N, C-alpha and C positions, 0 to 999 in steps of 0.2 A: 504494500500500500504506500509506503514511504517513497519507493522508487517511482511509482506512478505519479505521486504528487510532484516529485522533483522533475520528472520529464515534462509534466504539464507546465510547470513554471518555466522551464528552459525553452520549450517549443512555443508556448502561447504567450507567456509573460515577457520573455526576453526576445522573442522573435527568432530564436535559433532555428536554423534550417539544416537539414541533412545534405551535405555537399557530395558525399560519395560513400559507397560501400566497396571495399577492396577485398578480394579473395586472392590468396597466394596458394596455388595448388596446381598439381598436374593432373588431377582427377577429372575424368570425363563427366562425372555426376554433376558437377557445377555447370558445365556447358549445357547439359540437358535441363537442369533446373532453370537456367537463364532463358533457354528456349521456351519453356513453359511460361515463365514470368512475362516474356515479351507479348504473349497472347492475352495476358490478364491486365498488366499494368500499363500506365500511360507511357508514351515514348520518352517524355522528359525524365521520368523516374528511371527508366531502363538505361538511359545515357549515363546515369550516375553510378551504375554498377560496372565495376572493372574487374577483370580476371587477369592475374599475373602468373606466369609459369615459373619464374625464378625470383629470388630475393634481389638479384642485381637490378631488375626492373624497378623494384620498390626503392632501392638506394638511389637510383637516378631520379625518381620522382620526388621523394621527400628528404633524401639525405640520411646519412647514418647518425647524425647528431641526436635525433629524437627516437631512434629505434633502440629498444632494450638490448643489452649485451648478449642476452640469450639468442638473439636473432642476428647477430653480427654487427650491431650498432655500438654507439659509444655511451649510451645512457645507462642508468642503473639496471640491474637485473629485474625481472618481473617480481621475484620474491621481495626484493628491497622496496620496490614501488608499492606492492601490496601491503607490506608491513607499514610503510609510511601512511598509506590511506587508512588502515585500521587504527593506527595511533591517532591520526587527526580526527577521524569520525567517531572514535570511542572516547575522545576527550570530554570531560564533564562540561566544559564551557560550550562546546559545540552542541552537546545534547540539550543543554538549557536553551541555547539559541534556536535550535530546531523546534523545541516545544513552544517557545514564544512565537515564532513565525507561524506555526501550525494553528495556534489559538488566536491569531490576529483576526480582527473583524472590523467592520465599519461602524463608527459611532454615528448613528442616524441623527442624533440631536445636533451634531456639528454641521450638518448639511445646510447650505444656504437656502433661504426661502425661495420658493418658486415664483418670485415676483417678476422675473425677466419677461415672461410672455405677456403679463398684464401691463407692464410699464412700456415695453418697446413694441410688442406685436399687436397690442390692443385686445387680444383675447387669450384667456388661459387655455392650456391644453396643447396637444401635439397634433400635427396634421400630416397625413401622408400625401395628400394632393390639395393644392390650393389654386383655385381659379379666380382671377380678377378680371371683371368686365370693364 
């Protein structure tokens, strides 16, 4: 549930967009899967799915600086990165922050009066279509 909330905030709240999905494999199963997906998904989404046969192609695309050492890069190993995340997310300060954010809500009494329509538009309410003769 927390992951779903986080993804909702990232994609909807911050406007984060998925730029690409990258597979590094020599398996023909992925090619078959992408063939099936081409029939189902929009072409814009399909263009974002890339399949690489070797790690060298990935190194050329994004560089070794951000790839974990386990995969031939210069960054920390996956285990070290995992441990860092567990430590950061398990911190009491973060847990309190996450609980505060989860319980946040709107204080309705602080909303401004709906006087704009009456003062400037002449009529209260909202209109989907307004015709003036």
